[in-house]
All heavy atoms as a GROMACS GRO file, in nm:
protein
  564
    1MET      N    1  17.355  11.049   2.254
    1MET     CA    2  17.333  11.106   2.122
    1MET      C    3  17.265  11.000   2.034
    1MET      O    4  17.311  10.887   2.030
    1MET     CB    5  17.464  11.153   2.060
    1MET     CG    6  17.444  11.218   1.926
    1MET     SD    7  17.597  11.265   1.840
    1MET     CE    8  17.671  11.372   1.959
    2VAL      N    9  17.162  11.036   1.965
    2VAL     CA   10  17.093  10.944   1.874
    2VAL      C   11  17.084  11.012   1.740
    2VAL      O   12  17.056  11.129   1.728
    2VAL     CB   13  16.951  10.913   1.926
    2VAL    CG1   14  16.876  10.828   1.829
    2VAL    CG2   15  16.958  10.846   2.063
    3ALA      N   16  17.110  10.935   1.635
    3ALA     CA   17  17.101  10.989   1.501
    3ALA      C   18  17.050  10.883   1.406
    3ALA      O   19  17.073  10.764   1.425
    3ALA     CB   20  17.238  11.035   1.453
    4ILE      N   21  16.978  10.928   1.306
    4ILE     CA   22  16.932  10.840   1.199
    4ILE      C   23  16.981  10.902   1.070
    4ILE      O   24  16.964  11.021   1.045
    4ILE     CB   25  16.779  10.829   1.197
    4ILE    CG1   26  16.730  10.767   1.328
    4ILE    CG2   27  16.730  10.749   1.076
    4ILE    CD1   28  16.581  10.766   1.344
    5GLY      N   29  17.045  10.821   0.987
    5GLY     CA   30  17.098  10.873   0.860
    5GLY      C   31  17.077  10.776   0.746
    5GLY      O   32  17.068  10.655   0.767
    6ILE      N   33  17.067  10.829   0.630
    6ILE     CA   34  17.057  10.750   0.508
    6ILE      C   35  17.173  10.794   0.416
    6ILE      O   36  17.194  10.913   0.397
    6ILE     CB   37  16.922  10.773   0.437
    6ILE    CG1   38  16.808  10.729   0.527
    6ILE    CG2   39  16.917  10.696   0.305
    6ILE    CD1   40  16.672  10.763   0.474
    7TYR      N   41  17.245  10.698   0.367
    7TYR     CA   42  17.357  10.732   0.282
    7TYR      C   43  17.379  10.619   0.182
    7TYR      O   44  17.331  10.506   0.201
    7TYR     CB   45  17.486  10.752   0.363
    7TYR     CG   46  17.526  10.634   0.447
    7TYR    CD1   47  17.608  10.535   0.395
    7TYR    CD2   48  17.481  10.618   0.578
    7TYR    CE1   49  17.645  10.426   0.470
    7TYR    CE2   50  17.518  10.509   0.653
    7TYR     CZ   51  17.601  10.413   0.598
    7TYR     OH   52  17.637  10.306   0.674
    8SER      N   53  17.447  10.646   0.076
    8SER     CA   54  17.478  10.546  -0.023
    8SER      C   55  17.620  10.500  -0.009
    8SER      O   56  17.706  10.572   0.039
    8SER     CB   57  17.453  10.601  -0.165
    8SER     OG   58  17.541  10.707  -0.188
    9ALA      N   59  17.644  10.376  -0.050
    9ALA     CA   60  17.780  10.320  -0.050
    9ALA      C   61  17.790  10.235  -0.176
    9ALA      O   62  17.694  10.170  -0.216
    9ALA     CB   63  17.804  10.238   0.074
   10ASN      N   64  17.905  10.236  -0.240
   10ASN     CA   65  17.921  10.160  -0.363
   10ASN      C   66  18.046  10.068  -0.352
   10ASN      O   67  18.136  10.081  -0.432
   10ASN     CB   68  17.927  10.249  -0.486
   10ASN     CG   69  18.046  10.344  -0.483
   10ASN    OD1   70  18.101  10.373  -0.380
   10ASN    ND2   71  18.081  10.396  -0.599
   11THR      N   72  18.043   9.978  -0.257
   11THR     CA   73  18.157   9.893  -0.237
   11THR      C   74  18.139   9.754  -0.299
   11THR      O   75  18.207   9.658  -0.258
   11THR     CB   76  18.187   9.879  -0.085
   11THR    OG1   77  18.066   9.837  -0.018
   11THR    CG2   78  18.235  10.009  -0.024
   12ASP      N   79  18.054   9.742  -0.399
   12ASP     CA   80  18.034   9.613  -0.466
   12ASP      C   81  18.140   9.587  -0.571
   12ASP      O   82  18.174   9.473  -0.598
   12ASP     CB   83  17.896   9.607  -0.534
   12ASP     CG   84  17.783   9.603  -0.431
   12ASP    OD1   85  17.809   9.562  -0.316
   12ASP    OD2   86  17.672   9.642  -0.466
   13ASP      N   87  18.197   9.692  -0.630
   13ASP     CA   88  18.301   9.681  -0.733
   13ASP      C   89  18.433   9.645  -0.666
   13ASP      O   90  18.473   9.703  -0.565
   13ASP     CB   91  18.312   9.815  -0.805
   13ASP     CG   92  18.411   9.816  -0.917
   13ASP    OD1   93  18.529   9.787  -0.890
   13ASP    OD2   94  18.372   9.846  -1.031
   14GLU      N   95  18.506   9.549  -0.721
   14GLU     CA   96  18.632   9.502  -0.660
   14GLU      C   97  18.738   9.612  -0.649
   14GLU      O   98  18.808   9.623  -0.548
   14GLU     CB   99  18.689   9.386  -0.740
   14GLU     CG  100  18.804   9.316  -0.673
   14GLU     CD  101  18.850   9.193  -0.747
   14GLU    OE1  102  18.762   9.114  -0.789
   14GLU    OE2  103  18.972   9.176  -0.761
   15SER      N  104  18.745   9.698  -0.749
   15SER     CA  105  18.845   9.806  -0.743
   15SER      C  106  18.807   9.910  -0.635
   15SER      O  107  18.895   9.961  -0.567
   15SER     CB  108  18.858   9.878  -0.879
   15SER     OG  109  18.739   9.941  -0.915
   16ILE      N  110  18.680   9.932  -0.615
   16ILE     CA  111  18.634  10.024  -0.511
   16ILE      C  112  18.656   9.960  -0.374
   16ILE      O  113  18.696  10.027  -0.279
   16ILE     CB  114  18.487  10.064  -0.531
   16ILE    CG1  115  18.478  10.151  -0.658
   16ILE    CG2  116  18.432  10.138  -0.410
   16ILE    CD1  117  18.338  10.187  -0.703
   17THR      N  118  18.633   9.830  -0.365
   17THR     CA  119  18.657   9.759  -0.239
   17THR      C  120  18.804   9.772  -0.199
   17THR      O  121  18.837   9.792  -0.080
   17THR     CB  122  18.617   9.611  -0.253
   17THR    OG1  123  18.480   9.602  -0.286
   17THR    CG2  124  18.642   9.536  -0.123
   18HIS      N  125  18.896   9.762  -0.294
   18HIS     CA  126  19.037   9.778  -0.268
   18HIS      C  127  19.069   9.919  -0.215
   18HIS      O  128  19.144   9.935  -0.116
   18HIS     CB  129  19.119   9.751  -0.393
   18HIS     CG  130  19.266   9.770  -0.373
   18HIS    ND1  131  19.344   9.684  -0.299
   18HIS    CD2  132  19.350   9.868  -0.416
   18HIS    CE1  133  19.468   9.730  -0.296
   18HIS    NE2  134  19.474   9.840  -0.368
   19ILE      N  135  19.009  10.020  -0.273
   19ILE     CA  136  19.028  10.159  -0.229
   19ILE      C  137  18.974  10.174  -0.086
   19ILE      O  138  19.038  10.233  -0.001
   19ILE     CB  139  18.962  10.258  -0.325
   19ILE    CG1  140  19.027  10.254  -0.462
   19ILE    CG2  141  18.964  10.401  -0.268
   19ILE    CD1  142  18.949  10.325  -0.572
   20ASP      N  143  18.854  10.119  -0.063
   20ASP     CA  144  18.792  10.126   0.068
   20ASP      C  145  18.882  10.062   0.174
   20ASP      O  146  18.906  10.121   0.281
   20ASP     CB  147  18.657  10.052   0.061
   20ASP     CG  148  18.582  10.049   0.195
   20ASP    OD1  149  18.596  10.143   0.273
   20ASP    OD2  150  18.510   9.951   0.215
   21GLU      N  151  18.937   9.945   0.144
   21GLU     CA  152  19.024   9.877   0.242
   21GLU      C  153  19.150   9.960   0.271
   21GLU      O  154  19.192   9.971   0.387
   21GLU     CB  155  19.063   9.740   0.188
   21GLU     CG  156  18.948   9.642   0.186
   21GLU     CD  157  18.980   9.512   0.114
   21GLU    OE1  158  19.092   9.498   0.057
   21GLU    OE2  159  18.893   9.426   0.110
   22LYS      N  160  19.208  10.019   0.170
   22LYS     CA  161  19.331  10.101   0.186
   22LYS      C  162  19.300  10.226   0.271
   22LYS      O  163  19.376  10.260   0.361
   22LYS     CB  164  19.388  10.140   0.050
   22LYS     CG  165  19.522  10.198   0.056
   22LYS     CD  166  19.623  10.096   0.105
   22LYS     CE  167  19.763  10.152   0.104
   22LYS     NZ  168  19.860  10.062   0.163
   23VAL      N  169  19.190  10.294   0.240
   23VAL     CA  170  19.153  10.415   0.315
   23VAL      C  171  19.125  10.378   0.460
   23VAL      O  172  19.167  10.448   0.553
   23VAL     CB  173  19.032  10.487   0.250
   23VAL    CG1  174  18.975  10.594   0.343
   23VAL    CG2  175  19.073  10.546   0.118
   24ARG      N  176  19.055  10.267   0.482
   24ARG     CA  177  19.028  10.222   0.621
   24ARG      C  178  19.157  10.190   0.694
   24ARG      O  179  19.171  10.226   0.811
   24ARG     CB  180  18.935  10.101   0.620
   24ARG     CG  181  18.794  10.134   0.586
   24ARG     CD  182  18.702  10.011   0.580
   24ARG     NE  183  18.576  10.047   0.527
   24ARG     CZ  184  18.477  10.105   0.597
   24ARG    NH1  185  18.494  10.129   0.725
   24ARG    NH2  186  18.365  10.136   0.540
   25GLN      N  187  19.248  10.123   0.628
   25GLN     CA  188  19.375  10.088   0.688
   25GLN      C  189  19.454  10.214   0.730
   25GLN      O  190  19.501  10.223   0.842
   25GLN     CB  191  19.457  10.003   0.590
   25GLN     CG  192  19.593   9.961   0.644
   25GLN     CD  193  19.671   9.887   0.537
   25GLN    OE1  194  19.664   9.920   0.417
   25GLN    NE2  195  19.746   9.788   0.579
   26LEU      N  196  19.461  10.309   0.640
   26LEU     CA  197  19.532  10.435   0.673
   26LEU      C  198  19.462  10.512   0.782
   26LEU      O  199  19.525  10.566   0.875
   26LEU     CB  200  19.544  10.522   0.547
   26LEU     CG  201  19.640  10.472   0.441
   26LEU    CD1  202  19.621  10.555   0.314
   26LEU    CD2  203  19.782  10.481   0.489
   27SER      N  204  19.330  10.518   0.773
   27SER     CA  205  19.250  10.596   0.872
   27SER      C  206  19.260  10.535   1.011
   27SER      O  207  19.282  10.607   1.108
   27SER     CB  208  19.103  10.601   0.832
   27SER     OG  209  19.091  10.665   0.706
   28MET      N  210  19.242  10.405   1.020
   28MET     CA  211  19.241  10.341   1.152
   28MET      C  212  19.379  10.334   1.214
   28MET      O  213  19.387  10.313   1.336
   28MET     CB  214  19.178  10.201   1.140
   28MET     CG  215  19.030  10.201   1.096
   28MET     SD  216  18.926  10.310   1.196
   28MET     CE  217  18.932  10.228   1.354
   29SER      N  218  19.485  10.353   1.137
   29SER     CA  219  19.618  10.358   1.196
   29SER      C  220  19.649  10.491   1.261
   29SER      O  221  19.749  10.507   1.331
   29SER     CB  222  19.724  10.325   1.088
   29SER     OG  223  19.734  10.429   0.996
   30GLU      N  224  19.564  10.589   1.238
   30GLU     CA  225  19.582  10.723   1.294
   30GLU      C  226  19.528  10.726   1.437
   30GLU      O  227  19.414  10.682   1.460
   30GLU     CB  228  19.509  10.824   1.208
   30GLU     CG  229  19.528  10.967   1.245
   30GLU     CD  230  19.670  11.015   1.216
   30GLU    OE1  231  19.736  10.964   1.126
   30GLU    OE2  232  19.714  11.106   1.290
   31ASP      N  233  19.609  10.775   1.532
   31ASP     CA  234  19.563  10.786   1.670
   31ASP      C  235  19.436  10.870   1.678
   31ASP      O  236  19.428  10.978   1.618
   31ASP     CB  237  19.670  10.851   1.759
   31ASP     CG  238  19.787  10.758   1.782
   31ASP    OD1  239  19.771  10.635   1.768
   31ASP    OD2  240  19.895  10.809   1.817
   32GLY      N  241  19.338  10.823   1.752
   32GLY     CA  242  19.217  10.899   1.775
   32GLY      C  243  19.104  10.870   1.678
   32GLY      O  244  18.991  10.912   1.702
   33VAL      N  245  19.132  10.802   1.568
   33VAL     CA  246  19.024  10.767   1.474
   33VAL      C  247  18.954  10.641   1.529
   33VAL      O  248  19.014  10.537   1.548
   33VAL     CB  249  19.074  10.741   1.332
   33VAL    CG1  250  18.962  10.694   1.241
   33VAL    CG2  251  19.138  10.868   1.277
   34LEU      N  252  18.826  10.656   1.555
   34LEU     CA  253  18.748  10.547   1.613
   34LEU      C  254  18.676  10.464   1.510
   34LEU      O  255  18.654  10.344   1.527
   34LEU     CB  256  18.644  10.602   1.713
   34LEU     CG  257  18.700  10.687   1.828
   34LEU    CD1  258  18.587  10.745   1.909
   34LEU    CD2  259  18.793  10.602   1.914
   35GLN      N  260  18.640  10.528   1.398
   35GLN     CA  261  18.554  10.461   1.300
   35GLN      C  262  18.556  10.536   1.168
   35GLN      O  263  18.579  10.656   1.164
   35GLN     CB  264  18.412  10.461   1.359
   35GLN     CG  265  18.310  10.379   1.287
   35GLN     CD  266  18.176  10.390   1.357
   35GLN    OE1  267  18.090  10.462   1.306
   35GLN    NE2  268  18.158  10.326   1.472
   36ILE      N  269  18.533  10.460   1.061
   36ILE     CA  270  18.512  10.520   0.930
   36ILE      C  271  18.386  10.458   0.870
   36ILE      O  272  18.360  10.339   0.885
   36ILE     CB  273  18.631  10.499   0.837
   36ILE    CG1  274  18.610  10.560   0.698
   36ILE    CG2  275  18.670  10.354   0.827
   36ILE    CD1  276  18.730  10.556   0.606
   37HIS      N  277  18.303  10.540   0.812
   37HIS     CA  278  18.179  10.488   0.748
   37HIS      C  279  18.134  10.583   0.638
   37HIS      O  280  18.197  10.683   0.610
   37HIS     CB  281  18.069  10.464   0.851
   37HIS     CG  282  18.032  10.584   0.932
   37HIS    ND1  283  18.087  10.614   1.052
   37HIS    CD2  284  17.943  10.684   0.907
   37HIS    CE1  285  18.036  10.724   1.100
   37HIS    NE2  286  17.949  10.769   1.014
   38VAL      N  287  18.026  10.546   0.574
   38VAL     CA  288  17.969  10.623   0.462
   38VAL      C  289  18.074  10.635   0.350
   38VAL      O  290  18.108  10.747   0.308
   38VAL     CB  291  17.918  10.762   0.506
   38VAL    CG1  292  17.837  10.826   0.395
   38VAL    CG2  293  17.834  10.753   0.634
   39PHE      N  294  18.126  10.525   0.302
   39PHE     CA  295  18.231  10.527   0.200
   39PHE      C  296  18.169  10.524   0.062
   39PHE      O  297  18.090  10.434   0.027
   39PHE     CB  298  18.323  10.405   0.217
   39PHE     CG  299  18.446  10.412   0.133
   39PHE    CD1  300  18.558  10.481   0.176
   39PHE    CD2  301  18.451  10.355   0.007
   39PHE    CE1  302  18.670  10.489   0.099
   39PHE    CE2  303  18.563  10.360  -0.072
   39PHE     CZ  304  18.673  10.429  -0.026
   40PHE      N  305  18.200  10.625  -0.021
   40PHE     CA  306  18.144  10.634  -0.156
   40PHE      C  307  18.251  10.688  -0.252
   40PHE      O  308  18.313  10.787  -0.225
   40PHE     CB  309  18.022  10.724  -0.161
   40PHE     CG  310  17.953  10.726  -0.294
   40PHE    CD1  311  17.864  10.628  -0.327
   40PHE    CD2  312  17.980  10.824  -0.386
   40PHE    CE1  313  17.800  10.629  -0.451
   40PHE    CE2  314  17.922  10.827  -0.511
   40PHE     CZ  315  17.830  10.728  -0.542
   41VAL      N  316  18.271  10.617  -0.364
   41VAL     CA  317  18.366  10.659  -0.467
   41VAL      C  318  18.290  10.703  -0.590
   41VAL      O  319  18.206  10.629  -0.642
   41VAL     CB  320  18.463  10.546  -0.503
   41VAL    CG1  321  18.555  10.589  -0.617
   41VAL    CG2  322  18.544  10.501  -0.384
   42ASP      N  323  18.318  10.827  -0.636
   42ASP     CA  324  18.263  10.875  -0.761
   42ASP      C  325  18.376  10.870  -0.863
   42ASP      O  326  18.465  10.954  -0.865
   42ASP     CB  327  18.213  11.019  -0.746
   42ASP     CG  328  18.145  11.075  -0.871
   42ASP    OD1  329  18.178  11.026  -0.982
   42ASP    OD2  330  18.061  11.164  -0.857
   43GLN      N  331  18.377  10.765  -0.944
   43GLN     CA  332  18.486  10.740  -1.035
   43GLN      C  333  18.493  10.848  -1.145
   43GLN      O  334  18.600  10.888  -1.190
   43GLN     CB  335  18.479  10.602  -1.096
   43GLN     CG  336  18.507  10.496  -0.995
   43GLN     CD  337  18.499  10.357  -1.052
   43GLN    OE1  338  18.411  10.326  -1.134
   43GLN    NE2  339  18.589  10.270  -1.007
   44GLU      N  340  18.376  10.895  -1.186
   44GLU     CA  341  18.371  10.997  -1.291
   44GLU      C  342  18.437  11.128  -1.248
   44GLU      O  343  18.515  11.188  -1.321
   44GLU     CB  344  18.226  11.022  -1.330
   44GLU     CG  345  18.208  11.116  -1.447
   44GLU     CD  346  18.065  11.133  -1.487
   44GLU    OE1  347  17.999  11.027  -1.515
   44GLU    OE2  348  18.016  11.247  -1.490
   45LYS      N  349  18.409  11.170  -1.124
   45LYS     CA  350  18.468  11.293  -1.070
   45LYS      C  351  18.599  11.271  -0.998
   45LYS      O  352  18.660  11.366  -0.950
   45LYS     CB  353  18.369  11.358  -0.975
   45LYS     CG  354  18.243  11.411  -1.043
   45LYS     CD  355  18.152  11.478  -0.945
   45LYS     CE  356  18.027  11.528  -1.012
   45LYS     NZ  357  17.935  11.592  -0.916
   46LYS      N  358  18.640  11.140  -0.987
   46LYS     CA  359  18.764  11.104  -0.915
   46LYS      C  360  18.759  11.163  -0.774
   46LYS      O  361  18.850  11.231  -0.727
   46LYS     CB  362  18.888  11.154  -0.991
   46LYS     CG  363  18.900  11.087  -1.126
   46LYS     CD  364  19.025  11.132  -1.197
   46LYS     CE  365  19.026  11.086  -1.339
   46LYS     NZ  366  19.084  10.964  -1.370
   47ARG      N  367  18.649  11.126  -0.703
   47ARG     CA  368  18.628  11.179  -0.569
   47ARG      C  369  18.585  11.068  -0.476
   47ARG      O  370  18.508  10.981  -0.514
   47ARG     CB  371  18.517  11.285  -0.579
   47ARG     CG  372  18.485  11.353  -0.455
   47ARG     CD  373  18.377  11.457  -0.479
   47ARG     NE  374  18.373  11.546  -0.364
   47ARG     CZ  375  18.317  11.662  -0.366
   47ARG    NH1  376  18.260  11.703  -0.475
   47ARG    NH2  377  18.317  11.735  -0.260
   48ILE      N  378  18.638  11.073  -0.352
   48ILE     CA  379  18.599  10.976  -0.249
   48ILE      C  380  18.540  11.055  -0.132
   48ILE      O  381  18.596  11.154  -0.086
   48ILE     CB  382  18.722  10.899  -0.199
   48ILE    CG1  383  18.789  10.821  -0.312
   48ILE    CG2  384  18.681  10.801  -0.088
   48ILE    CD1  385  18.920  10.758  -0.276
   49ASN      N  386  18.425  11.010  -0.084
   49ASN     CA  387  18.361  11.069   0.033
   49ASN      C  388  18.349  10.964   0.139
   49ASN      O  389  18.310  10.849   0.113
   49ASN     CB  390  18.219  11.119  -0.004
   49ASN     CG  391  18.224  11.236  -0.099
   49ASN    OD1  392  18.285  11.336  -0.074
   49ASN    ND2  393  18.158  11.218  -0.212
   50PHE      N  394  18.378  11.001   0.262
   50PHE     CA  395  18.361  10.915   0.378
   50PHE      C  396  18.358  10.998   0.505
   50PHE      O  397  18.405  11.113   0.505
   50PHE     CB  398  18.469  10.805   0.385
   50PHE     CG  399  18.608  10.858   0.391
   50PHE    CD1  400  18.670  10.884   0.511
   50PHE    CD2  401  18.679  10.881   0.275
   50PHE    CE1  402  18.800  10.932   0.519
   50PHE    CE2  403  18.809  10.929   0.279
   50PHE     CZ  404  18.870  10.954   0.401
   51ASP      N  405  18.308  10.941   0.611
   51ASP     CA  406  18.305  11.007   0.741
   51ASP      C  407  18.407  10.938   0.832
   51ASP      O  408  18.420  10.818   0.834
   51ASP     CB  409  18.168  10.996   0.806
   51ASP     CG  410  18.062  11.080   0.738
   51ASP    OD1  411  18.099  11.167   0.653
   51ASP    OD2  412  17.943  11.056   0.764
   52LEU      N  413  18.478  11.020   0.907
   52LEU     CA  414  18.567  10.972   1.012
   52LEU      C  415  18.504  11.010   1.145
   52LEU      O  416  18.456  11.123   1.161
   52LEU     CB  417  18.704  11.039   1.006
   52LEU     CG  418  18.799  10.997   0.897
   52LEU    CD1  419  18.927  11.082   0.908
   52LEU    CD2  420  18.831  10.850   0.906
   53VAL      N  421  18.506  10.917   1.240
   53VAL     CA  422  18.466  10.948   1.378
   53VAL      C  423  18.595  10.960   1.458
   53VAL      O  424  18.674  10.864   1.466
   53VAL     CB  425  18.374  10.840   1.436
   53VAL    CG1  426  18.339  10.869   1.579
   53VAL    CG2  427  18.250  10.822   1.349
   54ILE      N  428  18.621  11.078   1.511
   54ILE     CA  429  18.743  11.108   1.584
   54ILE      C  430  18.710  11.126   1.732
   54ILE      O  431  18.615  11.196   1.767
   54ILE     CB  432  18.811  11.234   1.528
   54ILE    CG1  433  18.845  11.211   1.380
   54ILE    CG2  434  18.937  11.268   1.606
   54ILE    CD1  435  18.898  11.335   1.309
   55ASP      N  436  18.790  11.064   1.815
   55ASP     CA  437  18.772  11.069   1.961
   55ASP      C  438  18.774  11.215   2.008
   55ASP      O  439  18.856  11.295   1.964
   55ASP     CB  440  18.886  10.994   2.028
   55ASP     CG  441  18.862  10.967   2.173
   55ASP    OD1  442  18.808  11.053   2.243
   55ASP    OD2  443  18.901  10.859   2.220
   56PHE      N  444  18.683  11.249   2.100
   56PHE     CA  445  18.675  11.385   2.156
   56PHE      C  446  18.803  11.424   2.228
   56PHE      O  447  18.835  11.540   2.242
   56PHE     CB  448  18.556  11.399   2.253
   56PHE     CG  449  18.423  11.414   2.182
   56PHE    CD1  450  18.328  11.316   2.197
   56PHE    CD2  451  18.395  11.524   2.105
   56PHE    CE1  452  18.202  11.330   2.135
   56PHE    CE2  453  18.274  11.538   2.044
   56PHE     CZ  454  18.179  11.439   2.057
   57ASP      N  455  18.880  11.324   2.277
   57ASP     CA  456  19.003  11.354   2.352
   57ASP      C  457  19.120  11.395   2.263
   57ASP      O  458  19.220  11.442   2.314
   57ASP     CB  459  19.043  11.231   2.434
   57ASP     CG  460  18.945  11.204   2.550
   57ASP    OD1  461  18.878  11.299   2.593
   57ASP    OD2  462  18.937  11.085   2.590
   58VAL      N  463  19.107  11.381   2.132
   58VAL     CA  464  19.215  11.421   2.043
   58VAL      C  465  19.224  11.573   2.041
   58VAL      O  466  19.126  11.641   2.014
   58VAL     CB  467  19.190  11.366   1.898
   58VAL    CG1  468  19.290  11.423   1.801
   58VAL    CG2  469  19.196  11.215   1.900
   59GLU      N  470  19.342  11.625   2.068
   59GLU     CA  471  19.360  11.771   2.076
   59GLU      C  472  19.363  11.835   1.937
   59GLU      O  473  19.310  11.942   1.916
   59GLU     CB  474  19.486  11.805   2.154
   59GLU     CG  475  19.471  11.772   2.302
   59GLU     CD  476  19.592  11.810   2.379
   59GLU    OE1  477  19.661  11.906   2.343
   59GLU    OE2  478  19.620  11.742   2.482
   60ASP      N  479  19.429  11.771   1.843
   60ASP     CA  480  19.446  11.831   1.710
   60ASP      C  481  19.359  11.755   1.607
   60ASP      O  482  19.408  11.675   1.529
   60ASP     CB  483  19.594  11.824   1.669
   60ASP     CG  484  19.619  11.891   1.535
   60ASP    OD1  485  19.533  11.964   1.486
   60ASP    OD2  486  19.730  11.870   1.478
   61LYS      N  487  19.229  11.778   1.613
   61LYS     CA  488  19.137  11.707   1.524
   61LYS      C  489  19.162  11.737   1.378
   61LYS      O  490  19.156  11.648   1.294
   61LYS     CB  491  18.994  11.738   1.564
   61LYS     CG  492  18.955  11.676   1.697
   61LYS     CD  493  18.813  11.719   1.737
   61LYS     CE  494  18.772  11.658   1.869
   61LYS     NZ  495  18.856  11.694   1.982
   62LYS      N  496  19.191  11.860   1.346
   62LYS     CA  497  19.220  11.893   1.206
   62LYS      C  498  19.349  11.825   1.158
   62LYS      O  499  19.355  11.780   1.047
   62LYS     CB  500  19.231  12.045   1.186
   62LYS     CG  501  19.097  12.114   1.193
   62LYS     CD  502  19.110  12.260   1.156
   62LYS     CE  503  18.972  12.326   1.161
   62LYS     NZ  504  18.976  12.463   1.113
   63GLY      N  505  19.448  11.818   1.241
   63GLY     CA  506  19.572  11.750   1.204
   63GLY      C  507  19.548  11.600   1.185
   63GLY      O  508  19.603  11.541   1.093
   64THR      N  509  19.467  11.541   1.269
   64THR     CA  510  19.433  11.400   1.253
   64THR      C  511  19.360  11.376   1.121
   64THR      O  512  19.394  11.284   1.047
   64THR     CB  513  19.342  11.352   1.370
   64THR    OG1  514  19.413  11.365   1.492
   64THR    CG2  515  19.298  11.208   1.350
   65LYS      N  516  19.269  11.462   1.090
   65LYS     CA  517  19.192  11.448   0.968
   65LYS      C  518  19.278  11.458   0.845
   65LYS      O  519  19.259  11.385   0.747
   65LYS     CB  520  19.081  11.554   0.963
   65LYS     CG  521  18.988  11.543   0.846
   65LYS     CD  522  18.872  11.637   0.858
   65LYS     CE  523  18.908  11.779   0.832
   65LYS     NZ  524  18.799  11.873   0.826
   66HIS      N  525  19.376  11.545   0.846
   66HIS     CA  526  19.457  11.570   0.726
   66HIS      C  527  19.589  11.494   0.720
   66HIS      O  528  19.651  11.485   0.616
   66HIS     CB  529  19.486  11.720   0.710
   66HIS     CG  530  19.362  11.798   0.675
   66HIS    ND1  531  19.287  11.862   0.770
   66HIS    CD2  532  19.302  11.819   0.557
   66HIS    CE1  533  19.184  11.919   0.711
   66HIS    NE2  534  19.192  11.893   0.581
   67ASN      N  535  19.633  11.438   0.830
   67ASN     CA  536  19.765  11.379   0.839
   67ASN      C  537  19.788  11.266   0.734
   67ASN      O  538  19.877  11.277   0.655
   67ASN     CB  539  19.788  11.321   0.980
   67ASN     CG  540  19.931  11.278   1.001
   67ASN    OD1  541  20.021  11.323   0.934
   67ASN    ND2  542  19.950  11.187   1.092
   68LYS      N  543  19.707  11.165   0.736
   68LYS     CA  544  19.728  11.053   0.645
   68LYS      C  545  19.625  11.046   0.535
   68LYS      O  546  19.642  10.973   0.439
   68LYS     CB  547  19.729  10.920   0.721
   68LYS     CG  548  19.850  10.908   0.811
   68LYS     CD  549  19.855  10.769   0.868
   68LYS     CE  550  19.980  10.758   0.954
   68LYS     NZ  551  19.996  10.628   1.010
   69ILE      N  552  19.518  11.117   0.548
   69ILE     CA  553  19.408  11.106   0.453
   69ILE      C  554  19.433  11.191   0.330
   69ILE      O  555  19.410  11.152   0.218
   69ILE     CB  556  19.273  11.147   0.520
   69ILE    CG1  557  19.253  11.071   0.650
   69ILE    CG2  558  19.157  11.123   0.424
   69ILE    CD1  559  19.264  10.920   0.641
   70ALA      N  560  19.479  11.313   0.351
   70ALA     CA  561  19.496  11.405   0.240
   70ALA      C  562  19.612  11.368   0.153
   70ALA      O  563  19.706  11.307   0.188
   70ALA     CB  564  19.515  11.547   0.294
   0.00000   0.00000   0.00000
């Protein structure tokens, strides 16, 4: 599989960096999560966007996505 993507990230702010580190820590502690990327915090809307890469072998992908992240 090959993909090319363009995305924004705003991890220059120290408070956003702290949020990024915490989300990564929680995400990577979940079985089946291989990677997190495309991290963006919209402080005005109080919204965080990021992508999780979940192993194909995980049976409950929706449960993995919502278990510790939501």
